[in-house]
C-alpha positions as CSV (number, residue, x, y, z in Angstrom):
1,Q,-59.5,143.1,45.2
2,V,-61.7,140.6,47.3
3,Q,-64.1,142.1,49.6
4,L,-66.4,140.5,51.9
5,V,-69.5,142.5,53.9
6,E,-71.3,141.1,56.6
7,S,-75.0,142.2,57.7
8,G,-77.3,140.7,60.4
9,G,-76.0,141.5,63.6
10,G,-77.6,143.1,66.5
11,L,-79.1,142.6,70.2
12,V,-81.4,139.5,71.0
13,Q,-82.7,137.8,74.1
14,A,-81.3,134.6,75.2
15,G,-83.2,131.9,73.3
16,G,-83.6,134.0,70.2
17,S,-82.2,133.7,66.6
18,L,-80.7,135.9,64.4
19,R,-79.4,135.3,60.7
20,L,-76.0,136.6,59.6
21,S,-74.9,137.0,55.8
22,C,-71.9,137.6,54.2
23,T,-71.3,138.5,50.5
24,A,-68.2,138.2,48.6
25,S,-67.3,140.2,45.7
26,G,-64.3,141.6,43.3
27,S,-61.7,139.6,41.1
28,I,-63.1,136.0,42.3
29,F,-62.2,132.8,40.1
30,A,-63.3,130.3,42.6
31,I,-64.7,130.6,46.3
32,N,-62.7,127.6,48.1
33,T,-64.0,128.2,51.4
34,M,-66.6,130.5,53.3
35,G,-66.9,130.8,57.2
36,W,-67.8,132.3,60.4
37,Y,-65.1,133.2,63.2
38,R,-66.2,135.1,66.6
39,Q,-64.1,136.8,68.8
40,A,-65.3,137.9,72.4
41,P,-63.9,140.5,74.7
42,G,-60.3,139.1,76.2
43,K,-60.5,135.8,74.1
44,Q,-59.2,134.5,70.9
45,R,-60.8,134.6,67.7
46,E,-62.6,131.0,67.3
47,L,-63.9,129.3,64.3
48,V,-67.7,129.1,64.3
49,A,-68.5,127.2,61.3
50,V,-67.1,126.5,57.9
51,I,-68.4,125.2,54.1
52,V,-65.3,123.5,52.7
53,S,-65.7,121.4,49.3
54,G,-66.5,118.2,51.4
55,G,-69.0,119.6,53.8
56,T,-69.5,121.8,56.9
57,N,-67.6,121.9,60.2
58,Y,-68.8,123.4,63.4
59,A,-67.5,124.1,66.8
60,D,-69.0,122.0,69.3
61,S,-70.5,124.9,71.4
62,V,-72.6,125.4,68.5
63,K,-73.7,122.5,66.8
64,G,-77.2,121.6,66.9
65,R,-77.9,125.5,67.4
66,F,-76.6,127.2,64.4
67,T,-76.7,126.5,60.7
68,I,-74.3,127.5,57.9
69,S,-75.6,127.5,54.3
70,K,-74.1,129.3,51.0
71,D,-75.9,130.4,47.9
72,N,-73.2,129.7,45.2
73,A,-74.8,132.3,42.7
74,K,-74.8,135.1,44.9
75,N,-71.4,134.3,46.4
76,T,-73.1,134.4,49.7
77,V,-72.5,132.7,52.9
78,Y,-75.6,132.7,55.7
79,L,-75.2,131.8,59.4
80,Q,-78.6,130.7,60.9
81,M,-78.0,131.0,64.7
82,N,-81.0,129.6,67.1
83,S,-81.3,129.3,71.1
84,L,-78.8,131.8,71.4
85,K,-77.1,132.0,74.4
86,P,-75.3,135.0,76.4
87,E,-71.9,133.2,75.9
88,D,-72.5,133.6,71.9
89,T,-72.0,137.3,72.3
90,A,-69.0,138.5,70.2
91,V,-68.0,139.9,67.3
92,Y,-68.7,137.8,64.3
93,Y,-66.2,137.6,61.1
94,C,-66.7,136.2,57.8
95,K,-63.8,134.7,56.3
96,S,-63.2,133.2,52.5
97,K,-60.4,131.8,50.9
98,V,-60.9,132.5,47.1
99,T,-59.0,132.0,44.1
100,T,-58.2,135.1,42.4
101,G,-55.9,136.3,39.5
102,S,-56.1,135.2,35.8
103,G,-54.3,132.8,33.6
104,R,-51.1,131.2,35.6
105,G,-51.2,134.2,37.8
106,K,-54.1,132.7,39.7
107,Y,-53.4,132.6,43.3
108,E,-55.4,132.0,46.4
109,F,-56.2,135.1,48.7
110,V,-57.8,135.1,52.4
111,A,-60.2,137.6,52.7
112,W,-62.0,138.9,56.2
113,G,-65.0,140.8,56.7
114,Q,-65.0,144.0,58.8
115,G,-67.1,142.0,61.7
116,T,-70.6,142.3,63.2
117,Q,-71.5,142.5,66.6
118,V,-74.1,140.0,68.1
119,T,-75.3,140.6,71.7
120,V,-77.2,138.3,73.7
121,S,-79.1,139.3,76.7
122,S,-80.1,137.1,79.7
């Protein structure tokens, strides 16, 4: 009922930039949070950046290099990644908590995107 579609991954040299996009669609009453997580081979999935009602949060490892932003009209969240490092290589996943349903039947639904590969070569 709620889908997230990501785009923008790819291969880039160290020091380069990429911009990821994630668009939410479906039965959405309200988007509560949108953010990005990543998972490198052999590691647990970790938070990269998230937009909540009070502002934004970033992992310490990406502060000053990555910027998360959101276009409310398009239900789209972006992740601008600058000064990329080989250790940023991972599959990047979009995650959103949305309010769906109707009337008194509204509830919060957690949606994940399919993931997009980001590879940074040294």
